[in-house]
N, C-alpha and C positions, 0 to 999 in steps of 0.2 A: 504494500500500500504506500502511495506517495503522500508524505505528510504535508499538511498545510504550513505555510510560513507567514510570519508577520514582518514586514519591512517598513522601517521608519524613513520617510522622505524629508530631507532637510534642505531648504533653500537658503543660500547665503545672502539673499537680497531682501531688503525691506521695501524696495521700490514698487509702487503700483504699476502693473503691467510688465513686470520683469519677465524676460525671456527665460531666466533660470527657473522661476516659479512655474511658468507655463510648461517648461520641459518636464518638470516633476509631475504636474497635473496630468500631462499627456502620458507619462510613464505609468502613472496610477491607472489611467483609463485603459491602457493596453496590457496591463499586468495579467499574467495567466490566472486562471480561475482559482488555483490553490494559494494564490498570494493575497494577503490582506495588506494593502498599501495604506499606511497611516501617515497623513501629512502633518508635520510639526509646524504650528503657526504662531509660536510664541517668541520668535526672535526679537521683535521690537520691544517686548515687555521685559526682557531680561535685564536685571540691574548690572551695572559695571562690576566686573570681577574684583573682589577684594578678598585676599587670603584670610583676613580676620573674620570673614563671614562664611568661610568654607569649612564646615565641620558637620556635626550632627544636626544642627538647626539652621539649615540654609534657607534663603528666601523662598517663598512658595513657588515662584516662577521657576526657580532652579530645581526645586524638588520635583516639579512636574516634568521638566526636561529630563532629569535623571530617571524618573519612573518610566517615561516613554522609551528611552534608550534601553533600559533594563528589560522591558517587556518585548523588545524586538529581537528577531533572529538575525537581522542585518540592518545596516543603515546605508542609504543611498543619498549622496550629497550632490548639489549643483550650485555653484557659486560664481558670481562675477569676479573680475579682477579689478581692484582699485589700487592705483599708484604702484603697480607691479607686484602686488601681493593680495592677501585676503582683505575683504572689507572689515573695518574695525568691529562692527556689530557681530559679524560671524566669528571672527577670532575670539571675541568675548565669549560667545557660546562655547567654543572649543575649550577655552580656558576653564570654564565651569565643569568640564568633563574630567579634568585632570585629577582632582581630589576625590571624586566619587567612585572612580574605578569601573563604571558601567561600560565603558568602551573596551576594557581589557578583554582580549580574546574575541571581540565582536567583529564579524566580517563586515567590511565597509568597502564601498566603491563610489565612484563619482562619474557624472556626465559633465563634460566641459562644452558649453554651447557657444563659446567665444568665436569670433570671426577667425579665419585661418591666420596663423601667425600671432595670435593674441591669446591671453589666458594662461600661458605656461607658468608665469610667476605664481599665480594663485594655486594652480594645480600642484606645483612643486612644494609650496608651503603647506598645502593641505596634506600632502603625502607625508611630509616631515612631522607635522603635528599628530596625525593619526598613528604613525609608528611610535611616536613619543608616548602617547597614551595607551599603547599596547593593543591597538586595533589590528586586525588581520586585514591588510589591504588586498582585496581580490583583484589583482592586476588585470586578469582576463575580462573582468566586468567593467573596467574603467575605459571610458570612451570619449573621444573628441568628436562631437557631432554638432557642427556649427548650425545655429538657428538664426535665420533672417527674421527680424521683427515683423516683416510683412506677412510671414507665415503664421503668426500668432492670431488666431481668430477671436472674434468677440467673446466666445465662451471661455477664453483664457487657455486654450490648448493649441498645440502646434499642429498645423495641417500638412506639413511637408512630408511626403512619402519616405524620403531618405531618413528623416528623423525617426519616423515610426519604425522603419526597418532597424535602425541603430538601437532604438529603445528595446526592441524585441531581442536583439543580440545581448544587450545588457542583462535582461531577465534570464536568458538562457545560460549565460556564464555565471551569474550569481546563484541561480538555482542549482546548477551543476556543482558549484563549490559547496553549497549547503547540503546537497544530497550526498556528496563525498564525505562530508563531516558526519552526516547521519549514519553512513555505513560504518564509520569507525567508532562512533559513540552510541549508536542505537537510537538516537533521535536528533532532531535539529534544534531543539530549544537550548538557548544559552542560559545557564543559571548564574545570575549575578549575586 
């Protein structure tokens, strides 16, 4: 029997009409039937990271973020690049994952939707941070699939057939990785 999986989708953008957010909404819409794709929408409400507040009694928004990560079998990110790196608000989210440990051993991948020749700084920084927090970067599921803003339809999804095909490849690779882990451990659930 093929086990159901829960994948948390996290956009690194707080911008209305973001191509990154549209890419994840589209990925959720084309996810295989066994996937529950949960969209994290609390990026803008996270407080600035402060090590003094990182313990057993974290702010409620941080506790909710950590709960959603812990309950996911994998995390799929999509982030823009700002000033050659990650947007500050998204890096802040990642900083809150360091002390909680929920990303440790968690399979993670990303979709880079930047125009050709752009986005590498954000992608490289994301890879560094994910490895630092102990996530398992599923390289085969990480894809650069440029999205032209003109292909984002009014419903907030990407209509480009090339993006849809690329998103299907992301799901195939991520599920293949999770199924391989399940074969080794007997199930796909990550216990945090």
